[in-house]
C-alpha positions in Angstrom: 106.9 47.2 -1.1 107.8 45.1 1.9 109.4 46.3 5.0 112.4 44.3 6.0 113.6 44.7 9.5 117.3 44.0 10.3 118.1 40.9 12.3 118.4 41.5 16.0 120.8 39.0 17.6 119.3 39.5 21.1 115.9 38.1 20.1 115.9 34.3 20.3 114.7 32.3 17.3 112.9 29.0 17.4 116.0 27.1 16.5 117.9 28.2 19.6 117.6 26.3 22.9 117.0 28.6 25.9 118.7 27.9 29.2 116.4 27.9 32.2 119.1 28.7 34.7 119.2 32.3 35.9 122.1 34.4 34.7 124.9 34.8 37.2 124.7 38.0 39.2 127.1 40.7 38.1 128.3 41.5 41.7 128.7 38.7 44.2 126.7 39.1 47.4 128.7 40.7 50.2 128.9 38.4 53.2 129.0 40.1 56.5 131.0 38.6 59.3 129.0 37.9 62.4 129.5 40.4 65.1 130.5 39.1 68.5 127.6 39.2 71.0 128.0 41.2 74.2 128.5 39.1 77.3 127.1 39.6 80.9 128.2 43.1 82.1 128.6 44.3 78.5 124.8 44.1 78.1 124.3 46.3 81.1 126.9 48.9 79.8 125.2 48.8 76.4 121.8 49.3 78.0 123.1 52.2 80.1 124.7 53.9 77.0 121.5 53.4 75.0 119.4 54.8 77.8 121.6 57.8 78.2 121.6 58.5 74.4 117.8 58.2 74.3 117.4 60.5 77.3 119.7 63.1 75.8 117.7 63.1 72.6 114.4 63.3 74.4 115.6 66.0 76.7 116.7 68.2 73.8 113.3 67.7 72.2 111.4 68.4 75.4 113.5 71.5 76.0 112.6 72.8 72.5 108.9 72.1 72.9 108.8 73.6 76.4 110.6 76.7 75.3 108.3 77.2 72.3 105.1 76.7 74.4 106.4 79.1 77.1 107.2 81.7 74.4 103.7 81.4 73.0 102.1 81.6 76.4 104.2 84.5 77.5 103.5 86.3 74.2 99.7 86.0 74.9 100.0 87.0 78.6 102.4 89.9 77.9 100.3 91.2 75.0 97.2 91.2 77.1 99.0 92.9 80.0 100.5 95.5 77.6 97.0 96.3 76.1 95.5 96.7 79.6 98.4 98.8 80.8 98.3 101.0 77.7 94.6 101.5 78.2 95.1 102.4 81.8 97.9 104.8 81.1 95.9 106.4 78.3 92.9 106.9 80.6 95.0 108.3 83.4 96.8 110.6 81.0 93.5 111.8 79.5 92.2 112.5 83.0 95.3 114.3 84.1 95.5 116.5 81.0 91.8 117.3 81.3 92.4 118.5 84.9 95.5 120.5 84.0 93.7 122.2 81.0 90.6 122.9 83.2 92.8 124.4 85.9 94.9 126.4 83.4 91.8 127.8 81.7 90.2 128.7 85.1 93.4 130.5 86.2 93.6 132.4 82.9 90.0 133.4 83.2 90.6 134.6 86.8 93.6 136.5 85.7 91.7 138.2 82.8 88.8 139.1 85.1 91.3 140.6 87.6 92.8 142.7 84.8 89.4 144.1 83.8 88.7 145.4 87.3 
């Protein structure tokens, strides 16, 4: 049993002569017309516009980075200050309540002793 493959026309055979020239490109290359070059003062205007554009882009980036760093720094500083203030208020409140309760108990004991007499 022999396997017979169908003839494929795209495969060259020994009797065909191959052409060494490259196949033509499907799409012709697009030619770009040369742009006119700026003259004298136009270079200065172009340089000024380019500098302004670069500065604007840098300024927006610098603003973003500064804002982010300030937020981070402020968060740390405010967090630390808040923890310190909370501890100070808690301590002061504890002392004040202790004094109030001590005074109230002393007054109540004095009142009770006065009633016994």
